[in-house]
C-alpha positions as a printed Julia matrix, in Angstrom:
358×3 Matrix{Float64}:
 -102.9    -63.55  -25.83
 -103.53   -62.52  -22.21
 -101.06   -63.91  -19.65
 -101.98   -64.05  -15.96
  -99.39   -65.36  -13.45
 -100.3    -67.54  -10.46
  -97.28   -67.08   -8.13
  -97.73   -69.58   -5.3
  -95.36   -70.3    -2.41
  -93.92   -73.55   -3.78
  -94.76   -73.27   -7.46
  -96.02   -70.87  -10.09
  -97.72   -71.1   -13.44
  -99.52   -68.99  -15.99
 -103.08   -68.83  -17.27
 -103.04   -68.05  -20.99
 -106.23   -66.71  -22.57
 -106.74   -66.21  -26.29
 -108.65   -67.43  -29.33
 -106.94   -70.22  -31.22
 -104.64   -71.28  -28.37
 -105.98   -74.83  -28.38
 -104.1    -75.41  -31.65
 -100.91   -74.13  -30.0
 -101.25   -76.21  -26.84
  -98.26   -78.43  -27.6
  -95.91   -75.53  -28.35
  -97.04   -73.67  -25.21
  -96.86   -76.76  -22.99
  -93.35   -77.59  -24.22
  -92.16   -74.4   -22.53
  -93.04   -75.81  -19.08
  -92.88   -79.59  -19.64
  -90.32   -81.92  -21.2
  -92.12   -83.42  -24.23
  -92.67   -87.15  -23.97
  -95.34   -89.72  -23.27
  -98.54   -88.03  -22.14
 -102.19   -88.77  -21.46
 -104.95   -86.64  -22.95
 -108.12   -87.08  -20.91
 -111.31   -85.74  -22.45
 -115.0    -86.58  -22.72
 -117.13   -87.91  -25.53
 -118.55   -84.48  -26.41
 -115.36   -82.42  -26.36
 -113.43   -85.08  -28.3
 -115.64   -84.49  -31.34
 -114.53   -80.89  -31.67
 -111.11   -80.39  -30.06
 -109.28   -83.69  -29.66
 -107.81   -83.76  -33.17
 -106.25   -80.25  -33.13
 -104.94   -80.86  -29.61
 -103.27   -84.14  -30.56
 -101.81   -82.6   -33.71
 -100.33   -79.73  -31.74
  -98.87   -82.04  -29.08
  -97.31   -84.33  -31.66
  -95.78   -81.4   -33.54
  -94.17   -80.24  -30.28
  -92.63   -83.66  -29.64
  -95.18   -85.14  -27.24
  -96.35   -88.75  -27.59
 -100.05   -88.53  -26.61
 -102.39   -91.36  -25.7
 -106.1    -90.51  -25.61
 -108.52   -91.51  -22.86
 -112.18   -90.63  -23.47
 -114.73   -90.81  -20.63
 -118.52   -90.38  -20.88
 -119.64   -86.76  -20.74
 -121.37   -85.64  -17.55
 -121.01   -85.36  -13.79
 -121.36   -89.13  -13.28
 -117.85   -89.6   -14.67
 -116.43   -87.68  -11.7
 -116.15   -90.78   -9.53
 -113.55   -92.92   -7.79
 -114.35   -95.82  -10.09
 -113.66   -93.67  -13.15
 -110.44   -92.34  -11.61
 -109.26   -95.87  -10.87
 -110.19   -96.98  -14.38
 -108.15   -94.14  -15.88
 -105.15   -95.03  -13.72
 -105.35   -98.66  -14.84
 -105.58   -97.63  -18.5
 -102.58   -95.31  -18.11
 -100.53   -98.1   -16.56
 -101.5   -100.41  -19.41
 -100.48   -97.7   -21.9
  -97.0    -97.55  -20.41
  -97.31   -94.26  -18.52
  -94.8    -93.68  -15.73
  -93.58   -90.97  -13.33
  -92.05   -88.99  -16.21
  -95.33   -88.88  -18.1
  -97.65   -85.88  -18.11
 -101.39   -85.39  -18.48
 -103.56   -82.92  -20.39
 -107.13   -82.29  -19.16
 -109.18   -81.31  -22.21
 -112.73   -80.41  -21.24
 -114.95   -78.68  -18.72
 -114.99   -78.75  -14.95
 -115.74   -82.46  -14.7
 -112.73   -83.38  -16.83
 -110.47   -80.84  -15.11
 -111.37   -82.12  -11.64
 -111.25   -85.81  -12.58
 -108.08   -85.67  -14.69
 -106.36   -83.37  -12.2
 -107.14   -85.87   -9.44
 -105.75   -88.71  -11.53
 -102.6    -86.66  -12.19
 -102.27   -86.06   -8.44
 -102.45   -89.74   -7.47
 -100.88   -91.51  -10.46
  -97.35   -92.63   -9.51
  -97.7    -90.25   -6.51
  -98.19   -87.3    -8.82
  -97.38   -86.32  -12.39
  -97.52   -82.84  -13.99
 -100.64   -81.79  -15.86
 -101.97   -79.0   -18.04
 -105.52   -77.67  -17.97
 -107.2    -77.11  -21.34
 -110.63   -75.83  -20.19
 -113.4    -75.76  -22.79
 -116.38   -74.35  -20.82
 -117.04   -71.02  -19.16
 -117.22   -72.63  -15.7
 -113.8    -74.17  -16.24
 -112.18   -71.13  -17.86
 -113.28   -68.61  -15.23
 -113.07   -70.83  -12.17
 -112.38   -74.54  -11.85
 -109.23   -74.81  -13.98
 -107.41   -72.31  -11.74
 -106.31   -73.0    -8.17
 -105.33   -76.65   -8.05
 -108.45   -78.16   -6.51
 -109.02   -81.64   -7.91
 -111.43   -84.33   -6.85
 -114.34   -86.68   -7.42
 -117.84   -87.02   -6.02
 -119.34   -89.67   -3.78
 -122.96   -90.71   -3.39
 -123.19   -88.46   -0.33
 -121.65   -85.28   -1.69
 -119.68   -83.35   -4.26
 -115.86   -83.21   -4.29
 -115.55   -85.08   -0.99
 -112.51   -87.02   -2.21
 -109.71   -84.93   -3.66
 -106.45   -83.12   -3.23
 -104.64   -79.93   -4.15
 -102.53   -80.45   -7.26
 -101.6    -77.32   -9.18
 -101.36   -77.47  -12.98
  -98.16   -76.49  -14.77
 -100.16   -74.36  -17.2
 -103.74   -73.35  -18.0
 -104.63   -72.64  -21.63
 -108.08   -71.07  -22.01
 -109.25   -70.71  -25.61
 -112.56   -68.78  -25.87
 -113.03   -70.32  -29.32
 -113.97   -73.6   -27.61
 -117.01   -71.9   -26.06
 -118.61   -71.45  -29.47
 -119.61   -75.13  -29.71
 -121.28   -75.24  -26.28
 -125.06   -75.76  -26.23
 -126.91   -72.71  -24.88
 -127.62   -74.34  -21.53
 -123.95   -75.19  -20.93
 -122.85   -71.79  -22.15
 -125.0    -69.7   -19.82
 -124.54   -71.9   -16.74
 -120.97   -70.62  -16.5
 -122.19   -67.13  -15.72
 -123.27   -68.26  -12.26
 -119.58   -68.43  -11.31
 -118.96   -65.02  -12.89
 -121.8    -63.5   -10.87
 -120.38   -65.16   -7.75
 -117.03   -63.47   -8.35
 -118.78   -60.14   -8.89
 -120.69   -60.48   -5.62
 -117.66   -61.31   -3.5
 -115.01   -59.11   -5.16
 -115.94   -56.9    -8.13
 -119.51   -55.6    -8.35
 -118.68   -53.52  -11.45
 -118.39   -56.77  -13.39
 -122.18   -57.07  -13.25
 -122.3    -54.18  -15.73
 -119.98   -55.99  -18.15
 -121.95   -59.16  -18.73
 -122.77   -60.04  -22.34
 -126.3    -59.89  -23.64
 -125.74   -62.31  -26.51
 -123.41   -65.2   -27.3
 -121.52   -63.31  -29.98
 -120.08   -60.84  -27.45
 -116.31   -61.38  -26.92
 -115.37   -62.97  -23.61
 -111.57   -62.96  -23.34
 -111.36   -59.84  -21.16
 -114.24   -61.01  -18.95
 -112.56   -64.4   -18.5
 -109.33   -62.61  -17.56
 -111.1    -60.46  -14.95
 -112.52   -63.58  -13.32
 -109.22   -65.45  -13.41
 -107.55   -62.43  -11.78
 -110.09   -62.51   -8.93
 -109.66   -66.24   -8.43
 -105.87   -66.0    -8.69
 -105.56   -63.25   -6.08
 -107.57   -65.28   -3.57
 -105.74   -68.54   -4.32
 -102.33   -66.88   -3.99
 -103.33   -65.49   -0.58
 -104.81   -68.79    0.67
 -103.79   -71.7    -1.55
 -105.09   -74.52    0.67
 -107.91   -72.81    2.59
 -105.81   -72.31    5.7
 -106.73   -68.72    6.62
 -110.35   -68.62    5.48
 -109.95   -66.3     2.5
 -110.31   -68.98   -0.17
 -113.55   -70.09    1.47
 -115.14   -66.9     0.08
 -115.1    -68.6    -3.33
 -117.76   -70.93   -1.92
 -120.41   -68.2    -1.99
 -123.6    -69.96   -3.1
 -121.9    -73.35   -3.08
 -122.95   -74.75    0.3
 -126.62   -75.05   -0.61
 -125.79   -75.21   -4.33
 -123.81   -78.42   -3.88
 -126.56   -79.78   -1.61
 -129.17   -79.09   -4.26
 -127.0    -80.63   -6.98
 -126.57   -83.81   -4.94
 -130.18   -84.08   -3.74
 -131.52   -83.58   -7.27
 -129.25   -86.34   -8.58
 -126.12   -85.51  -10.56
 -127.12   -84.53  -14.06
 -130.53   -83.02  -13.24
 -128.93   -79.6   -12.78
 -125.74   -78.5   -14.42
 -123.24   -77.23  -11.84
 -123.83   -73.57  -12.65
 -127.59   -74.03  -12.49
 -127.37   -75.44   -8.96
 -125.01   -72.6    -8.01
 -127.55   -70.09   -9.36
 -130.02   -71.38   -6.8
 -127.31   -71.44   -4.14
 -126.48   -67.79   -4.87
 -130.09   -66.74   -4.35
 -130.22   -68.7    -1.09
 -126.96   -67.11    0.1
 -128.29   -63.66   -0.77
 -131.54   -64.37    1.09
 -129.55   -65.43    4.14
 -127.45   -62.28    3.74
 -130.6    -60.13    3.76
 -131.8    -61.74    6.98
 -128.47   -62.19    8.79
 -125.96   -59.73    7.31
 -127.97   -56.61    6.56
 -127.88   -56.91    2.78
 -130.51   -54.83    1.01
 -133.43   -56.86   -0.32
 -133.16   -54.86   -3.54
 -129.8    -56.56   -4.22
 -131.42   -59.95   -3.84
 -134.08   -58.94   -6.36
 -131.5    -57.42   -8.73
 -129.38   -60.57   -8.84
 -132.45   -62.79   -9.15
 -133.55   -60.87  -12.24
 -130.03   -60.99  -13.66
 -129.87   -64.77  -13.27
 -133.28   -65.05  -14.92
 -132.08   -62.94  -17.83
 -129.19   -65.38  -18.3
 -131.6    -68.33  -18.46
 -130.44   -69.65  -15.08
 -132.91   -71.22  -12.62
 -134.18   -69.17   -9.69
 -136.89   -71.51   -8.44
 -136.33   -74.89   -6.79
 -138.64   -77.65   -8.07
 -140.92   -79.05   -5.38
 -139.88   -82.65   -6.02
 -136.38   -81.95   -4.65
 -136.81   -82.66   -0.96
 -135.65   -80.09    1.59
 -134.48   -82.73    4.06
 -132.4    -84.39    1.35
 -130.66   -81.09    0.65
 -129.99   -80.54    4.36
 -128.64   -84.09    4.69
 -126.3    -83.46    1.75
 -124.92   -80.22    3.15
 -124.48   -81.92    6.53
 -121.83   -84.11    4.9
 -120.25   -81.27    2.93
 -116.58   -80.41    3.39
 -117.61   -76.85    4.27
 -118.48   -78.08    7.77
 -115.78   -77.58   10.4
 -115.99   -79.4    13.74
 -119.68   -79.93   13.14
 -120.4    -76.23   12.48
 -122.09   -75.16    9.27
 -120.23   -72.39    7.43
 -121.97   -70.08    4.99
 -120.46   -67.27    2.96
 -122.56   -64.13    3.28
 -122.34   -60.59    1.94
 -123.25   -57.24    3.48
 -122.92   -55.4     0.18
 -121.86   -56.26   -3.35
 -118.13   -56.64   -3.81
 -117.38   -58.15   -0.41
 -118.1    -61.32    1.53
 -117.29   -63.09    4.77
 -117.62   -66.55    6.3
 -120.29   -66.97    8.97
 -120.78   -69.82   11.43
 -123.99   -68.27   12.74
 -126.38   -69.84   10.23
 -128.42   -72.63   11.81
 -130.09   -75.61   10.26
 -133.42   -73.8    10.59
 -131.99   -70.81    8.76
 -130.8    -73.07    5.96
 -134.21   -74.72    5.79
 -135.89   -71.32    5.51
 -133.54   -70.34    2.67
 -134.38   -73.56    0.81
 -138.1    -72.93    1.22
 -137.63   -69.38   -0.08
 -136.28   -70.93   -3.28
 -139.64   -72.58   -3.88
 -141.22   -69.19   -4.6
 -138.6    -66.41   -4.71
 -140.2    -62.96   -4.9
């Protein structure tokens, strides 16, 4: 088992990484939580594979779990679903001493974390991420939230988990598309912090991932510790590829692209902007494009997704500050910075490049 600490100013927790940990989740959680009444929030896909061993482990450790299953997919990340979960938890007798376990991918982690943040003004929760996106990125750092019709994650709060338990075994049941989409976040981390990681990517699904997951968590953790609530600009670097990526995800309609697929396109757009506005070598843009292609991630934007709709979506994104658009750019692999110099015309040009990337 790999243990990575997240030592924040007002709290701290660990990210535990290792095969088989899902069946030890109760024992591990009991070290940081007082066992008692708890909610287990998961989705209809994950429940089939991992709900039973999770419940068994919690019960053995003295927890009294109640299960709440939501439909799989991005559409469940909504205010109406969050309210519905809160109402169900009240009806099930949950109170301020209850806890919550988020068993699933990024959608479940964000939604359940948000519910934990607002229920009874906040209850403790544990992240049990079951996708690559969630294990390398979204389960760490305390960002929770839901989407609106105008944008992604526009309603949310910071609410740090008490523990993150990442079991690579849960990745084995992912469909290919959901497996490889997670590598967009890994490539993002490599671009902004650790270019050598690009040489460590697997070529087939059977390659072990625990050490790669740990490298990504370490990158995310270091940035979060230095800027927990995006107050000094450092944490904003984690948004590389996300400004246009979120805009594309919203304009296409949630569910058309998986999150990592939209971020793949956003990464290419951010690299194109970096070539034209930050001095990045065009060869890097081509290298990353080919790498994303090799991982079965999209590099071309379908023509039916309207450019103006994408621009409208990013205009409402939380990455705007005082009306100024902020993009994360890179001058060379392994580093990044936030720029307020990118105009709407620049963003439009980057979107159009995605129609036919060279």
